[in-house]
C-alpha positions, 0 to 999 in steps of 0.5 A: 468611451463616449467624447464629452459634449463640448459648451459650442457642441451644446449651444449648437444643439440647442439652437439647431433644435430651436431652427428645426422648430421654427422651420417646421412651424414656418413651413407648417403655416405655409402649408395651411395657407396654400390649402386655404388659398386654393379651397377659396379659388375653388369656392369663387370658381363654384361660385362662378359656375352659379352664374353660368348655369343661370346664364345658360338657363336664360339663353336656352329659350332665346334659341341662340346655338353658337352663344350656347355652344360657347357658355356650355364649353365654358362651364365643362372647362370649370368642371374639369378645373375644379376636378384637375386643380391648378397649383400654379394658382393655387386652385384645388377642392379639398381632399376630404370625403364630402367635398370630393362627394359634392363635386362628383355629384355636381359632375354627374348633374352637369353631365345629364344637364348638358345632355338636355341643354345641348339638344337640337330643341331647347327646353322651355324657359320654366324648364330650363329654370327648374333644372338650372336651380336644381343643379345650383342647389348642388353647387351650393352643397359643393361650395358648403362641404368646401367652407367646412373643411376650410374651417377646419384648416383655419381652426387648425392654424389658430391651434398651431399659432398659439402652439407656437407661441407656447413653444417660443415662450418655453423655448426662450425660458430653456435658453436662459436656463441653459445660458446659466447653467452651461455659461453663467454659472461657470463664469461666476465661479471663476470670477469668485476664485479670481477674486481670492486669488486677487485676495491673496488666496492662493488656496483657492479652487473651482468645482469642475462641474463639466468636461466642456470648455469652461471645465477645461477653463476651470481645470485650468484654473486650479492648476494655475492656483497650484502652481502660484501656490507652489512658487510662493512656497518655494519664492525664497528659495528659488530667489536665493538661487538665483542670486547665487546664480547671478553672482556666479555669472557676475564673478565669471563677466568680471573675470573676463573684463579683468582678463581682457583689460589686462591683455590689453595693458600688459607690455612684453610676453613674460609680462603677460604670461604671468599675471595671467597665471596669477589671474586665471589661479584666483578665478579657478581658485586653483592652488597653483597654475601655470601658462605653457607655450607649444612650438608650431610643430607641437613637439614640446611646451615650454613653461611661459610662466607660473603662479604659486607652483613650487620651485622644484616642479618648476624647474622639472617641468620647464620643458616638456615633451608632447605626449610624455605627461598628460598636461602636454596634449598632442594637437590632435586630442587636445581638449579641457580636461579633469585629471585626477592624480593617482600615483603607481601603476609603473608610470611616471606621468603624476610624478611630479605633481604627485610630489608636489601634493597635488590630487587633481590637474585641469589642462585647458589648450590655448587655441587661436582658431585651429591652431594651438598655441599652448596649455593653461594648467590649474592644479589643486590640493584636493579632488576637483570638478569642473561645471560646464559654466566654469569649463566655458569661463576657462575655454574663453580665457584661454581664448583671450590669452591666445588672442593677446599673445598673437597679437604681440607676434603679429606686432613684432612681425609687423615691426620687424617688417617695417625696420627691414623696409625702412633699412632697404630704403636707407640703403638704397639712399646711401647708395644713391647719394653717398655711395656715388659721392665716394665712387667720385672721391676715389676717381679723384684720388686716382687722378690726384695721384697722377697729378703728383706723379706728373708734377703737375701743380695746376691739376693737383690744385684742380683735383684738390678742389673737386675732392674739397667740393667733392668732401663737402657734398657727402657731408651735406648728404649725410647730415640730410640723410641724419635729419631725414631719419631723425624725423618725428611728427606731430600726432595730431597736425603735419605742420609743426613737423614741416616748420622744423624741416624747413627751418633747418633747411634755411640753417644749411642752404641759407635759401628763403622758405615759405610754408602755406597751410590751406583748408581743413581736414582730418588729421593724418595718420603718424606713418603718414605723416612720416612718409610724407616728411620724407617726400618733401625732405627728398625734394628739398634735397633736390633743390639744394643740389640742382635747382640753384634757387632763391626760395622755395614755397611749400603749401599744404591743402587739406581738403578736398583731399590732402596734398603737398606741394613743393615749389622752387625758382630755380633754373628747372629742367627738361624732365625727358632730358633727365632720365638716368641722372641724380634727379631721376634718383630723387624722383624714384624715391620719392615715388616709392615713398609716396607708394607706401602710403597710397599716394601719387608724386607729380614733377612739373618742370621746364627750363628756367621756370623752377620745378613743382613736385606735388604730393596727392594723397588718398581720401582719409577713408582709404588712408585709415584702412 
């Protein structure tokens, strides 16, 4: 099949033809002009030969051989030039027979004339003039022949120019017609078709009159109009279908939002599972729903919650062994499945579901990444199928449930770890304070028995005094520990808790306290506030036990970083000499507390100069992390 001509090929062919004609006309004009220039130069050279012939006729009678010989050579050169021509000038004799015959006659006449004029005895003046006149007549005949040929070429050039003018006019007309036929007419058709479509006439079509680009555009316009007509005719149905899809998507998104909101509000695991079962049953339009939990080894599934499930079935499926029922899927095979209920066949896998009247069960595994946590079961009393969108929705809801269960498990583990850590700190503080005091009292009781056995009244009084002081010290330690572990902080600011701590310290010890807060900064997290308070309380306990101070200053700086400093005017001590004593034990407790929040504790003291304990906290961004 022959390939159709495209618009660009058609326009290229027309342009190429016009270019060839233009180049041909230019080439022909140049060729004729070149011929005319060469003929004119030949006429000019023939005229010079006339002048040379008369000059020789005048010089011969005077008898100047050198001059005659020079003129003869010049004439020979002119004859040779006319015979050979000179394309560079240009100069040549026309190739017609008359011009060439005249040139041959002139050359032959010159040969005889040169022999006579080149003889040793020069001719007489009259004879030379007569021979020159006859020779010049031959030259005139030669010139006339050239002029006749040049006249023919000039007439040919004029005729060709008139022909080119007519051809240019015809080409312009042909180009305009081709433009109308190939461009303007198809464009007008497309414009009319677009106007009809714009006016609402979707049945508008245009004729496909060619197979070029405009033909392709016309065919494309017809397809577009047909598509628009089809879309317009089915627009209502499409809009209704799209509306239904959007409503279904809205329902799915609302279900996901409600599930996310619910799992964030639910308190206990039982409340979470029960509420989730109720929500997923409503979203899936199921007749009943269950939430089952699986142990780490995936040996069994335990019923966490159910909604609209018969009581007998709840009792029968409270604990399902993995693989025993089609609902309890093994970890390796766990996937979202639609299970039709087909009773009989010698298997009791469908017994409970069939007796309850269910015909379809949908099992959705509850996964957290690659770990199987449990399973979500949906029960239908009719044959049910699961579309891809519904499958994705149920799996997304199951992932929300998995995240919520894991979050509560992680929270419980975190609380358990915090309680265990706090118990460890409490045990160490009990051992470092009350246990040591009780050991001291035990030693004093043994000494009291010895004094009584010896009937040493003074010794008994001394030991009783020591026991009384030890009991008082133990009571003070117990009160401090009770205060220590009942400490609560304000959610926004540490200052109220510090004020309450200092008031209780004044009441217990009678010492003056001062609190100073400098600067502004981001509030500390509650857990950080508690640890800072514990460090301050431990520092105050050391002041009470060892400092023999009259006043205590607590200074809080909030910027550029948080720091808390406890300073007293007591007796002070040499830090190097306190190694292993109660002061060193208190400092170790403070540093353990500070290390839990990434803080650092600095101790500065000297005998007679009081003691200063400074707690420096990290930057707020690191605290938040």
